[in-house]
C-alpha positions in Angstrom: -175.1 -58.1 108.9 -179.2 -59.2 108.2 -181.7 -57.5 106.6 -185.4 -56.8 107.4 -188.1 -56.8 104.5 -192.1 -55.5 104.8 -194.7 -56.7 102.6 -197.8 -55.0 102.8 -200.9 -56.4 101.4 -203.4 -53.8 99.9 -207.2 -55.0 101.1 -209.9 -55.5 98.0 -211.7 -52.1 99.2 -214.3 -53.3 96.3 -215.3 -56.4 98.5 -216.2 -54.0 101.7 -220.3 -54.1 102.5 -221.6 -50.7 103.1 -225.5 -50.2 104.1 -227.8 -47.5 102.0 -231.6 -46.6 102.6 -234.1 -46.9 99.7 -235.0 -43.2 98.7 -238.8 -44.6 98.3 -239.2 -46.8 101.5 -236.4 -45.9 103.6 -235.4 -49.8 103.9 -231.8 -50.5 104.3 -229.9 -52.6 101.7 -226.5 -53.9 101.5 -224.4 -53.2 98.8 -220.5 -53.0 98.3 -217.8 -50.1 97.7 -217.2 -51.4 94.6 -220.8 -51.6 93.3 -220.8 -47.7 94.1 -217.6 -46.9 92.4 -218.7 -48.7 89.3 -222.1 -47.1 89.5 -224.3 -50.0 89.4 -227.9 -50.8 90.1 -229.4 -52.7 92.8 -232.7 -53.4 94.0 -234.5 -52.6 97.0 -235.4 -55.9 99.5 -238.4 -53.8 100.2 -240.4 -51.9 97.7 -238.4 -53.8 94.6 -237.3 -50.3 93.2 -234.4 -50.0 91.3 -231.8 -47.8 93.1 -229.0 -46.2 90.9 -225.4 -45.9 93.1 -223.9 -42.8 92.5 -220.5 -41.6 93.4 -221.1 -38.3 94.0 -218.1 -36.4 92.4 -215.9 -39.3 92.2 -215.4 -39.3 95.7 -215.2 -43.0 96.4 -213.2 -43.7 93.6 -210.9 -40.7 94.5 -210.2 -42.1 98.1 -209.7 -45.4 96.9 -207.0 -44.5 94.9 -205.3 -41.9 97.7 -205.5 -44.8 100.5 -204.0 -47.3 97.5 -201.3 -44.7 96.8 -200.6 -44.3 100.6 -200.1 -48.0 101.5 -198.0 -48.6 98.4 -195.7 -45.4 99.4 -195.5 -46.7 102.7 -194.4 -50.1 101.8 -191.6 -48.9 100.0 
């Protein structure tokens, strides 16, 4: 008899870039999902304003956890 094993690599979602618009000048700036999840600051490349990245109601963090849990469950 033979056995089959399945190994799933969970991607690093924190490194995925997303595009946001500056609330002051409207110019787009690239940030990572990890920066949003950690509620970091970024600087607009147009007007140089400080932009506070907000994970509204923890939705990014919850989505990250749900995807990770689904992939771990699927891999069992």
